[in-house]
ZAGU-129238 format. One line per 4 residues: their letters; for each residue x, y, z of C-alpha. Coordinates in Angstrom, 3 decimals. Example, Ala and Ser with C-alpha at 12.3 -4.5 7.8 and 13.67 -1.06 7.14 Angstrom:
AS) 12.300:-4.500:7.800 ~ 13.670:-1.060:7.140
END
This chain:
MSSA) 0.000:0.000:0.000 ~ 1.408:3.382:-1.015 ~ 1.828:6.267:1.420 ~ -1.012:8.085:-0.363
DIAQ) -3.305:5.075:0.103 ~ -2.329:4.825:3.771 ~ -3.114:8.534:4.272 ~ -6.469:8.098:2.517
QLAL) -7.371:5.117:4.700 ~ -6.317:6.996:7.821 ~ -8.503:9.939:6.783 ~ -11.468:7.598:6.259
WADK) -10.998:6.072:9.718 ~ -10.789:9.583:11.160 ~ -14.065:10.473:9.436 ~ -15.767:7.358:10.815
LRDV) -14.527:8.216:14.303 ~ -15.749:11.776:13.767 ~ -19.206:10.466:12.904 ~ -19.390:8.243:16.002
SSSG) -18.120:10.954:18.349 ~ -20.380:13.703:16.979 ~ -23.456:11.466:17.253 ~ -22.473:10.539:20.798
LRFS) -21.983:14.156:21.815 ~ -25.350:15.079:20.338 ~ -27.473:12.347:21.895 ~ -25.668:11.296:25.088
SNIY) -26.891:12.778:28.377 ~ -24.276:11.146:30.617 ~ -21.387:13.497:31.424 ~ -18.858:10.655:31.453
DKEN) -20.003:9.423:28.056 ~ -19.723:12.970:26.715 ~ -16.148:13.209:27.992 ~ -15.297:9.941:26.231
YQAA) -16.921:11.056:22.977 ~ -15.053:14.371:23.208 ~ -11.795:12.451:23.637 ~ -12.678:10.337:20.581
QNVA) -13.335:13.499:18.569 ~ -9.921:14.841:19.565 ~ -8.302:11.603:18.380 ~ -10.179:11.870:15.075
MEML) -8.806:15.369:14.569 ~ -5.274:14.188:15.354 ~ -5.648:11.339:12.854 ~ -6.877:13.697:10.144
ALAS) -4.008:16.089:10.817 ~ -1.536:13.214:10.448 ~ -3.205:11.995:7.234 ~ -3.231:15.530:5.787
GVTV) 0.307:16.474:6.774 ~ -0.802:19.497:8.808 ~ -0.841:20.387:12.492 ~ -3.759:19.816:14.849
DEIE) -3.987:23.602:15.262 ~ -4.676:23.876:11.522 ~ -7.455:21.280:11.826 ~ -9.030:22.965:14.871
PLRT) -11.136:25.471:12.831 ~ -12.933:22.439:11.342 ~ -14.210:21.288:14.756 ~ -17.530:23.145:14.633
PHFS) -18.449:22.949:10.902 ~ -17.204:19.390:10.295 ~ -16.297:17.402:13.386 ~ -19.455:18.334:15.264
RPTP) -21.765:17.054:12.529 ~ -22.948:13.463:12.146 ~ -23.421:11.884:8.691 ~ -21.360:12.483:5.513
LSVG) -21.161:15.886:3.846 ~ -23.596:16.553:0.989 ~ -22.303:18.508:-1.997 ~ -23.666:19.379:-5.434
DAAV) -22.123:19.472:-8.908 ~ -23.602:20.957:-12.070 ~ -22.957:19.428:-15.474 ~ -23.852:22.517:-17.511
IDTQ) -24.045:21.534:-21.201 ~ -25.015:24.092:-23.844 ~ -26.843:23.615:-27.171 ~ -23.506:23.017:-28.924
GRIL) -22.776:20.035:-26.710 ~ -20.080:21.764:-24.658 ~ -19.722:21.257:-20.914 ~ -18.756:24.050:-18.523
LIQR) -15.657:23.263:-16.456 ~ -13.582:25.148:-13.921 ~ -9.878:24.822:-13.231 ~ -9.693:24.386:-9.483
ADNA) -7.400:26.658:-7.537 ~ -6.437:23.960:-5.024 ~ -5.022:21.385:-7.462 ~ -5.058:23.142:-10.888
MWAM) -7.239:20.347:-12.335 ~ -10.448:20.758:-14.313 ~ -13.819:19.831:-12.813 ~ -17.517:20.575:-12.945
PGGM) -18.519:23.556:-10.796 ~ -19.978:22.652:-7.426 ~ -19.632:22.727:-3.673 ~ -21.351:22.204:-0.330
FEVG) -25.055:22.848:0.088 ~ -26.356:25.584:2.336 ~ -29.150:25.137:4.865 ~ -32.492:26.167:3.374
ESPA) -31.798:25.310:-0.270 ~ -32.612:22.220:-2.298 ~ -29.770:20.149:-3.829 ~ -30.561:21.494:-7.317
EGAV) -30.599:25.069:-6.015 ~ -27.226:24.488:-4.377 ~ -25.649:23.187:-7.583 ~ -27.019:26.158:-9.564
RETF) -25.808:28.630:-6.937 ~ -22.320:27.138:-6.825 ~ -22.116:27.303:-10.626 ~ -22.849:31.009:-10.664
EETG) -20.506:31.745:-7.764 ~ -17.587:29.945:-9.435 ~ -18.200:30.815:-13.095 ~ -20.659:33.722:-13.374
VHCR) -22.849:31.530:-15.607 ~ -26.594:31.417:-14.900 ~ -28.075:27.948:-15.400 ~ -31.120:25.858:-14.568
AKSF) -31.255:22.218:-13.522 ~ -32.913:19.930:-16.066 ~ -32.519:16.430:-14.635 ~ -30.761:14.414:-11.972
IGVF) -27.675:12.501:-13.134 ~ -27.049:10.671:-9.890 ~ -25.574:10.575:-6.413 ~ -21.937:9.506:-6.168
DSRL) -20.132:8.237:-3.056 ~ -16.641:9.752:-2.681 ~ -15.290:6.433:-1.332 ~ -16.164:4.705:-4.610
MAGK) -14.617:7.312:-6.915 ~ -11.032:7.864:-7.956 ~ -10.884:11.264:-6.286 ~ -9.355:11.610:-2.831
SRFH) -11.272:13.462:-0.128 ~ -10.449:13.976:3.526 ~ -14.162:13.599:4.314 ~ -16.866:11.171:3.237
LYHF) -18.949:13.028:0.630 ~ -22.185:12.422:-1.236 ~ -22.009:14.197:-4.614 ~ -25.449:15.088:-6.024
TFLC) -24.864:15.755:-9.724 ~ -27.382:17.558:-11.936 ~ -27.636:18.040:-15.686 ~ -28.076:21.773:-16.253
EPIP) -28.432:24.167:-19.154 ~ -27.300:27.802:-19.412 ~ -30.031:30.439:-19.352 ~ -29.595:32.427:-22.594
EKPE) -31.598:35.436:-21.438 ~ -29.208:35.897:-18.497 ~ -25.748:36.849:-19.779 ~ -22.614:35.678:-18.036
EPAP) -21.428:37.897:-15.183 ~ -18.192:38.228:-13.212 ~ -17.954:35.246:-10.867 ~ -18.439:36.280:-7.205
FAHE) -15.981:33.580:-6.063 ~ -13.522:33.751:-8.964 ~ -10.654:33.338:-6.488 ~ -11.661:29.666:-6.145
TLGV) -10.777:28.982:-9.777 ~ -7.797:29.444:-12.072 ~ -9.881:29.310:-15.224 ~ -13.305:28.631:-16.739
GWFT) -14.029:27.088:-20.126 ~ -16.490:25.263:-22.364 ~ -15.345:21.892:-23.764 ~ -16.727:19.318:-26.176
EDGL) -16.764:15.682:-25.108 ~ -13.869:14.834:-27.428 ~ -11.940:17.984:-26.531 ~ -11.791:17.773:-22.733
PTSI) -8.674:18.972:-20.889 ~ -6.110:16.295:-20.107 ~ -5.886:17.235:-16.430 ~ -9.397:16.294:-15.239
DPGH) -9.832:16.018:-11.476 ~ -9.920:12.252:-10.708 ~ -13.250:12.526:-8.929 ~ -14.853:13.901:-12.106
VTRI) -13.329:11.519:-14.663 ~ -16.195:9.015:-14.450 ~ -18.972:11.543:-13.828 ~ -18.416:13.749:-16.877
PKAF) -19.097:10.878:-19.339 ~ -22.272:10.030:-17.382 ~ -23.320:13.674:-17.743 ~ -22.915:13.552:-21.528
DMWR) -24.771:10.217:-21.633 ~ -27.676:11.709:-19.671 ~ -27.669:14.765:-21.979 ~ -27.859:12.564:-25.112
NGGP) -29.980:9.648:-23.979 ~ -31.671:10.427:-20.680 ~ -32.235:7.338:-18.603 ~ -32.239:6.362:-14.923
AFFD) -30.121:8.237:-12.408 ~ -26.892:6.675:-11.139 ~ -26.531:5.403:-7.594 ~ -24.210:2.965:-5.874
NPAN) -26.015:-0.273:-6.519 ~ -23.821:-3.350:-7.187 ~ -24.266:-3.167:-10.968 ~ -23.125:0.452:-11.097
VTE) -20.161:-0.005:-8.756 ~ -18.739:-2.893:-10.755 ~ -19.080:-1.199:-14.161
END
C-alpha cells in the first residue's frame, strides 16, 4: 500500500470516528459518556491532521463545521451543457485540475438550487437544472477526499436570457471554459473523470439516475 493510500485510509478512519463521536456528543446525556466522545473526537482530529500532513492547530477550525456534525457531507455538482454540446468546467485553484462547478449545500436550499448557486458563484454563468444525473459516493470514486462526501450531480443548461457575469468567487478557480466531449482537458480532477461521461450520456440519452447499486459499482 502506497503512502497516499495509507493517508487516505487513515482519513477515512478519522471520518468514521468523527461520525461516532459527533453522534455521541449530540445524543448522550451522561457526562462521562460525553467526555469519552469528546476524547474520541480529539483523536479523530489528530488522525486527520496526520493523514493531511498538517498540524492539529490547523485542523481545529474544522471542529464546529465538520467534526461536530454526524453523517457524511452533501455537496452538489452541475454538469452545464449548452446547445452546442459543450460542458462548462472550472480549473480548481487547489489542485489546478479541471472539474464541474460545485460545492457544499447551504441550509435552506434544495440540492438542485445548491448546484445552480455554486455554478454562478464559481463561473458567473446562470443555469437551470434539467434532470438528476445521480448521487456519487466519494469512497467509490477515484478522487481523494479527507471527508466522506455524497455528490449530487445535476444536468443543467445555461439560461440564454441571463448573460454571463463576473464570478463572485472567482478566487476559487484558475480558469473557466467550455469543452466538447472529445476535446476535454487532459488534467481532469480524478473525482470527475467518471462523472463527466455520465453527464454527456444523460444529456444525449436520458435514462435512470446513477446510484451505488452493485451493478453500477462494478461497471
